[in-house]
C-alpha positions in Angstrom: -7.7 -0.1 -14.6 -5.7 -0.5 -17.8 -2.0 -1.1 -17.9 0.0 2.1 -17.8 3.4 2.6 -19.4 6.2 3.2 -16.9 6.3 6.8 -18.0 2.6 7.3 -17.4 2.9 5.5 -14.0 5.9 7.6 -12.9 4.2 10.8 -14.1 1.0 10.2 -12.2 2.7 8.8 -9.0 5.3 11.6 -9.2 2.9 14.5 -9.4 4.7 17.4 -7.6 1.8 18.2 -5.2 1.5 14.6 -4.2 5.3 14.2 -3.7 5.3 17.4 -1.5 2.6 15.9 0.7 4.6 12.7 1.2 7.7 14.7 2.1 5.7 16.2 5.0 5.7 12.9 7.0 8.6 11.4 9.0 8.0 7.8 8.0 11.4 7.0 9.6 10.3 8.0 13.2 11.5 5.4 15.6 8.1 4.5 17.2 6.1 4.8 14.0 7.2 1.6 12.2 6.4 -0.6 15.2 2.9 1.0 15.5 2.3 0.4 11.7 3.6 -3.1 11.9 1.0 -3.7 14.7 -1.8 -2.4 12.5 -0.6 -4.7 9.6 -0.4 -7.7 12.0 -3.9 -7.1 13.3 -5.3 -6.7 9.8 -3.7 -9.9 8.6 -5.1 -11.7 11.6 -8.6 -10.3 11.2 -8.6 -11.2 7.5 -6.8 -14.4 7.8 -4.2 -13.4 5.2 -0.5 -14.3 5.4 0.7 -10.8 4.4 -0.5 -7.2 5.2 1.3 -4.0 4.4 1.1 -0.3 4.7 3.1 1.4 2.0 3.9 4.8 0.5 4.2 5.0 -3.3 6.9 7.2 -4.6 7.2 8.0 -8.3 9.2 4.8 -9.1 9.0 2.7 -6.0 6.8 1.2 -3.3 8.2 1.8 0.2 6.8 -0.5 2.9 6.3 1.5 6.1 4.5 -1.2 8.1 4.3 -4.9 7.4 3.4 -8.4 8.6 4.5 -11.5 6.8 6.6 -9.9 4.1 9.6 -12.0 3.3 12.4 -12.5 0.8 13.9 -9.7 -1.2 10.7 -7.5 -0.9 11.0 -7.6 2.9 14.7 -7.0 2.9 14.4 -4.1 0.4 11.3 -2.8 2.2 9.5 -2.4 -1.2 9.4 -3.0 -4.9 9.4 -1.1 -8.1 6.2 0.9 -8.6 5.4 -0.8 -11.9 5.3 -4.2 -10.1 3.4 -3.0 -7.1 -0.4 -3.7 -6.8 -0.6 -0.9 -4.3 0.2 1.6 -7.2 -3.2 0.6 -8.7 -4.9 1.4 -5.4 -3.2 4.8 -5.2 -4.0 5.7 -8.8 -7.6 4.5 -8.5 -8.1 6.4 -5.2 -10.5 3.8 -3.9 -10.4 0.1 -2.8 -8.8 -2.1 -5.4 -9.1 -5.9 -5.4 -7.8 -8.7 -7.5 -9.2 -12.2 -7.1 -6.5 -14.1 -9.0 -3.5 -12.1 -10.1 -2.2 -14.9 -12.3 -5.2 -14.8 -14.5 -6.2 -11.1 -14.3 -5.5 -9.5 -17.6 -3.9 -6.4 -16.1 -1.6 -8.3 -13.7 -0.9 -11.7 -15.2 2.4 -10.6 -16.8 3.7 -9.0 -13.6 7.3 -10.3 -12.9 6.5 -10.1 -9.1 4.4 -13.3 -9.4 7.3 -15.3 -10.7 9.2 -14.4 -7.5 6.5 -14.5 -4.8 3.4 -16.6 -4.3 0.9 -13.8 -4.7 -2.6 -14.8 -5.9 -5.0 -12.3 -4.5 -4.9 -8.7 -3.3 -7.1 -6.1 -1.6 -6.0 -2.6 -0.9 -7.4 0.7 0.3 -5.9 4.2 -0.1 -4.0 6.0 2.6 -5.4 9.5 2.0 -4.3 12.5 4.0 -6.3 15.5 5.1 -5.5 17.3 1.8 -7.1 14.5 -0.2 -3.8 13.2 -1.6 -3.4 9.4 -1.7 0.0 8.7 -0.3 -0.1 5.0 -0.3 -2.1 1.9 0.5 -3.1 -0.5 3.2 -3.4 -4.0 1.8 -3.5 -7.7 2.3 -2.1 -10.4 0.0 -3.1 -14.0 -0.1 -1.4 -17.1 -1.7 -4.7 -18.4 -2.9 -7.4 -16.9 -5.2 -9.9 -15.0 -3.0 -12.9 -12.7 -3.4 -12.8 -9.9 -0.9 -16.0 -8.8 0.8 -17.3 -5.4 1.9 -16.5 -6.6 5.5 -12.8 -7.2 4.4 -12.6 -3.8 2.9 -14.1 -2.2 6.0 -11.3 -3.9 8.1 -8.7 -2.5 5.7 -10.3 0.9 5.8 -10.3 1.1 9.6 -6.6 0.1 9.6 -5.9 2.8 7.0 -7.6 5.4 9.1 -5.7 4.4 12.2 -2.4 4.5 10.2 -3.2 8.0 8.8 -3.8 9.3 12.4 -0.3 7.9 13.4 1.3 9.4 10.3 -0.4 12.8 11.0 1.3 12.6 14.5 4.6 12.3 12.6 4.1 15.2 10.2 7.2 17.2 10.2 6.3 20.1 7.9 3.2 22.1 8.4 2.2 20.3 11.5 -1.0 21.9 12.9 -0.7 20.3 16.3 -0.8 22.9 19.1 
């Protein structure tokens, strides 16, 4: 994926149909965050990664809805600017997105996030709803360069599917539950 200008990024992430889909979910439900945190913790454990997140990408920001190991200002803010977020690349790609070494990758080497956090490698899979919209990503981050395997992606994909089931239970508009 090539580097996008902030305007292109905001336009693509802020597509009205996608934003309407995101608005259908109550990501602030009291029980939901604990359940999503548990998925992130399990994924981090299975993949032996220090950080795992589930996030929703809005037009200009990443909002962390479930996490394990996120610290510092990103943890306190529960997110980061979309243009710094590796998960935005997963969302826009619409399929698994991996970076072996963020500090040498031509797309990501200049990312200001890496000056503030010890991020070296990333693997993320889309959080896609039943309408086909990619709402966010489920990812792991490591502090060392790492090549992610198909088995690693399968673990992330299983976690993403579980997270989408939970999010569907917290759909507030157009809920089809009987």
